[in-house]
C-alpha positions in Angstrom: 1.8 21.0 -6.9 -0.2 19.4 -9.7 -3.0 17.1 -10.7 -2.2 13.8 -12.3 -4.5 12.0 -14.7 -4.2 8.6 -16.3 -6.6 7.9 -19.2 -7.1 4.4 -20.5 -3.4 3.7 -20.1 -2.3 0.4 -21.8 1.2 -1.1 -21.6 2.5 -4.2 -23.4 6.0 -5.6 -23.5 6.0 -7.1 -27.0 2.9 -9.2 -27.2 2.5 -9.5 -23.4 -0.1 -7.0 -22.0 0.8 -5.6 -18.6 -1.7 -2.8 -18.0 -5.2 -3.0 -19.3 -6.7 0.5 -19.7 -5.9 2.2 -16.3 -7.9 5.4 -15.6 -7.1 7.3 -12.4 -7.3 10.9 -11.3 -5.0 12.2 -8.5 -5.9 15.5 -7.0 -3.6 18.4 -6.3 -1.7 17.7 -3.1 -3.0 14.2 -2.7 -1.0 11.2 -1.4 -2.1 8.2 -3.4 -0.6 4.7 -2.9 -0.6 2.1 -5.6 -0.5 -1.3 -3.8 -0.7 -4.9 -5.0 1.3 -8.1 -5.3 4.5 -8.4 -7.3 3.8 -8.3 -11.1 0.5 -6.4 -10.8 1.8 -3.5 -12.8 2.1 -0.8 -10.1 5.8 0.0 -10.7 5.3 0.0 -14.4 2.5 2.6 -14.0 4.8 4.7 -11.9 7.7 4.5 -14.3 5.4 5.5 -17.1 4.4 8.6 -15.1 8.1 9.3 -14.6 8.9 9.0 -18.3 11.1 5.9 -17.8 8.7 3.6 -19.8 6.9 4.3 -23.0 3.0 4.2 -23.1 1.5 1.7 -25.6 -1.8 3.6 -25.7 -3.8 6.1 -23.6 -2.5 9.3 -22.1 -0.9 10.6 -18.9 -1.3 14.3 -17.9 0.3 16.5 -15.3 -1.7 19.7 -14.7 -3.7 19.1 -17.9 -0.6 18.8 -19.9 -0.3 15.5 -21.7 3.3 14.2 -21.1 3.3 11.0 -23.2 6.1 12.4 -25.4 7.7 14.7 -22.9 11.2 13.7 -21.7 11.5 12.6 -18.1 13.7 15.6 -17.1 11.0 18.0 -18.4 8.1 16.6 -16.5 8.9 18.4 -13.2 8.8 15.3 -11.2 11.2 13.8 -8.6 11.5 10.1 -8.0 12.8 8.2 -4.9 14.0 4.7 -5.7 14.1 1.5 -3.7 17.9 1.3 -4.1 18.5 5.0 -3.1 20.6 5.5 -6.3 23.1 7.8 -4.6 26.5 8.7 -6.2 29.1 6.9 -4.0 31.9 9.4 -4.8 29.8 12.5 -3.8 29.1 13.8 -0.3 25.6 14.1 1.0 25.6 17.8 0.2 26.7 17.2 -3.4 24.2 14.3 -3.9 21.3 16.4 -2.7 22.3 19.4 -4.9 23.4 17.5 -8.0 20.1 17.9 -10.0 20.2 21.7 -9.4 23.8 21.8 -10.5 22.8 20.0 -13.8 20.2 22.8 -14.3 23.0 25.3 -13.9 21.3 27.0 -11.0 23.2 29.5 -9.0 25.4 28.1 -6.1 23.6 30.3 -3.6 20.2 28.8 -4.5 21.6 25.3 -4.4 23.1 25.8 -0.9 19.9 27.4 0.3 17.7 24.5 -1.0 20.1 21.8 0.3 20.3 23.5 3.8 16.5 23.7 3.9 16.0 20.0 3.0 18.7 18.9 5.4 17.0 20.7 8.2 13.6 19.1 7.4 15.2 15.6 7.3 17.6 16.0 10.2 20.6 15.5 7.9 22.6 18.6 8.8 25.3 16.6 10.8 25.9 14.4 7.8 26.2 16.8 4.9 30.0 16.2 4.6 29.8 12.4 4.7 29.7 9.9 1.9 26.9 7.4 1.3 29.1 4.5 2.5 29.3 6.2 5.9 25.5 6.3 6.4 23.0 3.8 7.6 20.2 2.6 5.3 17.7 5.0 6.9 20.1 7.9 6.5 20.7 7.0 2.8 17.0 6.9 2.2 16.6 10.4 3.8 19.3 11.7 1.5 17.4 10.3 -1.5 14.3 12.0 -0.3 16.3 15.2 0.3 17.6 15.1 -3.3 13.9 15.0 -4.4 12.9 17.8 -2.1 15.5 20.3 -3.4 14.1 20.1 -6.9 10.8 21.4 -5.6 8.9 19.3 -8.1 5.2 19.3 -9.0 4.9 15.5 -8.1 6.9 13.2 -5.8 7.2 9.6 -7.0 8.2 6.8 -4.5 9.0 3.3 -5.8 9.0 0.9 -2.8 11.4 3.2 -0.9 11.4 1.3 2.4 11.9 -2.3 1.1 15.6 -2.4 2.0 15.1 -1.2 5.6 14.6 -3.3 8.8 11.1 -3.5 10.3 11.6 -0.9 13.1 13.2 1.6 10.7 10.4 1.1 8.2 7.8 2.1 10.8 9.9 5.3 11.6 10.4 6.2 8.0 6.7 5.7 7.2 5.9 8.4 9.8 8.7 10.7 8.4 7.4 10.4 4.8 3.8 11.1 6.0 4.9 14.1 8.0 6.9 15.4 5.1 3.9 15.2 2.8 1.8 17.1 5.4 4.4 19.8 5.6 5.1 20.2 1.8 1.6 19.3 0.5 3.2 18.1 -2.8 1.2 15.6 -4.9 2.6 12.2 -4.2 2.3 8.8 -5.9 3.8 6.0 -3.8 4.2 2.3 -4.8 4.4 -0.5 -2.4 3.5 -4.2 -2.0 3.0 -3.7 1.8 -0.6 -3.0 2.6 0.3 -1.7 6.1 2.3 1.0 4.5 -0.6 1.8 2.2 -3.2 1.8 5.0 -1.1 4.1 7.3 0.2 6.6 4.7 -2.4 7.1 2.0 -5.2 9.6 1.4 -6.5 7.1 -1.1 -5.4 3.6 -2.1 -5.5 2.1 -5.6 -5.4 -1.7 -5.2 -4.0 -3.3 -8.3 -4.3 -6.8 -9.6 -3.2 -8.3 -12.9 -2.8 -4.9 -14.6 -6.1 -3.4 -13.4 -7.3 -1.3 -10.5 -9.5 -3.6 -8.4 -10.7 -0.8 -6.1 -9.9 2.9 -5.4 -10.8 4.5 -2.1 -9.8 5.8 1.3 -8.0 3.2 3.5 -10.8 2.5 5.9 -13.3 2.4 3.1 -11.3 -0.5 1.5 -11.0 -2.2 4.9 -14.7 -1.9 5.8 -16.2 -2.5 2.4 -13.9 -4.3 0.0 -15.5 -4.5 -3.4 -14.0 -7.8 -4.4 -12.6 -10.9 -2.8 -9.1 -10.0 -3.9 -9.2 -6.6 -2.1 -10.8 -8.3 1.0 -7.9 -10.8 1.3 -5.2 -8.3 0.4 -6.1 -5.4 2.7 -5.9 -6.1 6.4 -3.3 -7.9 8.6 -3.7 -10.7 9.6 -5.6 -11.4 6.4 -9.4 -11.9 6.3 -10.7 -15.5 6.9 -12.6 -16.7 3.8 -14.4 -20.0 3.1 -17.1 -21.4 1.0 -20.8 -21.4 2.1 -24.4 -21.4 0.9 -27.1 -18.8 1.9 -30.0 -20.5 3.7 -32.7 -19.0 5.8 -31.0 -15.6 6.4 -27.6 -17.1 7.3 -24.7 -18.9 5.6 -24.2 -22.6 6.1 -20.5 -23.4 6.1 -18.0 -25.6 7.9 -20.8 -27.6 9.5 -22.3 -24.5 11.2 -24.5 -21.5 10.6 -22.7 -18.2 10.2 -24.7 -14.9 10.6 -24.8 -12.7 7.5 -26.8 -10.1 5.7 -27.7 -10.3 2.0 -27.4 -13.0 -0.6 -30.2 -14.9 -2.3 -31.6 -18.2 -0.9 -29.4 -21.1 -2.1 -26.7 -18.8 -3.5 -23.1 -20.1 -3.3 -20.9 -17.5 -1.6 -17.5 -16.8 -0.2 -18.0 -15.9 3.5 -15.4 -13.5 4.9 -14.7 -12.4 8.5 -11.7 -10.6 9.8 -9.7 -12.2 12.7 -10.6 -9.4 15.1 -14.3 -10.1 14.5 -13.9 -13.7 15.5 -13.4 -13.3 19.3 -13.9 -16.2 21.6 -17.2 -16.4 23.4 -19.1 -18.6 25.9 -21.1 -20.2 23.2 -21.3 -20.2 19.4 -19.3 -22.0 16.7 -17.0 -24.7 18.1 -13.3 -24.5 17.2 -10.1 -26.3 18.2 -7.1 -24.2 19.1 -4.0 -25.2 17.1 -1.4 -22.4 17.8 -1.3 -19.6 20.3 0.8 -16.5 19.5 0.9 -14.0 22.4 1.9 -10.5 21.3 1.3 -8.6 24.6 -1.6 -6.3 23.9 -3.1 -8.9 21.6 -3.1 -12.6 21.1 -3.4 -14.4 17.8 -4.9 -17.8 17.7 -4.8 -20.3 14.8 -7.9 -22.5 15.2 -9.7 -25.2 13.2 -13.4 -25.4 12.4 -14.3 -28.6 10.5 -10.6 -29.0 9.6 -10.4 -25.5 8.0 -7.8 -23.2 9.6 -9.0 -19.8 10.7 -7.2 -16.9 12.4 -8.6 -15.3 15.5 -7.3 -12.0 17.0 -8.2 -11.3 20.6 -7.5 -8.3 22.8 -5.2 -8.8 25.7 -4.0 -12.2 26.9 -5.6 -15.5 26.2 -5.9 -18.5 28.5 -6.5 -20.9 25.7 -3.9 -23.5 24.9 -3.2 -25.9 21.9 -5.8 -28.7 21.7 -8.4 -26.8 23.7 -12.0 -26.3 22.4 -13.3 -22.7 22.3 -16.4 -21.1 20.8 -16.5 -18.2 18.3 -19.4 -15.8 18.0 -19.2 -13.8 14.7 -21.7 -11.0 14.1 -23.7 -10.4 11.0 -22.6 -6.7 10.9 -19.0 -7.8 10.5 -19.5 -10.5 7.9 -18.5 -10.0 4.2 -20.3 -11.9 1.4 -18.8 -12.4 -2.0 -20.3 -14.1 -5.0 -18.5 -17.5 -5.3 -18.3 -17.3 -9.1 -17.3 -13.6 -9.8 -15.7 -12.7 -6.4 -17.7 -9.4 -6.4 -19.2 -8.2 -3.1 -22.8 -9.0 -2.5 
């Protein structure tokens, strides 16, 4: 296991800057997820840690050893790719043991490591098969097994579940989390899926335009997003956000008064409230139901307040139908205020 440190890491492709001075410390045995939209720089940062991209400036260290100029094969890391990257002409057994074979390890050690990884990942019945004979989930487990047998200091995952269907992604999330809890290996995981980030990470680094917007534990980011970007990125369905003005201890917006805490009198703000905190009530802010989406345990409503669409998430079933008028009763404790100009939390 190992600590990983990024210090003022800058990356530019030609004259185009991609990363703008990233600094991040990852503790020994920690599971950190880099999350953000496409093009934010998260995969580039991971590839620099892996030694697959050069660093323009700054430093990356593994266990206090700066690895800027160390070859990828000498960094003692193992990477799991989105595309699996399995050798089609090799069996599962040979794919998993290939990196050890390149190291010229003894066959007995290779067999022992492959057998151990196959047992952990429930791949024992498939060791004699070829990748074309496996499902997507089985191929991804083989890719993970190939990383495990190397017994690296750091695991790197680059959007490993993107090619899987929704049900399998949920199952594989649990498998990867259980694997980390068992092996306790330092893990850096890249995804654009904030649900993956929320459910798997010890800490999340939310990236945007080549910078880290916020770093923290999943529920910390959910409960107290530091910026408007983090607020709208973390959480599913996304937070409702609209313009308002602080007046007399509340926010005037969409023709109504919305309860809130903080903000200076007359300050222009972005008011945020999550869909689950906008439950229908017997009185409050009037809204018109546009769409009803029943999900069984929950019901999602798309409503309009002063021609602005908002999402409402209710527990259980809803009797409301399209075109009906309902009332919403948000609470000040669940309101989020952001400065309209800077997007910073108030």
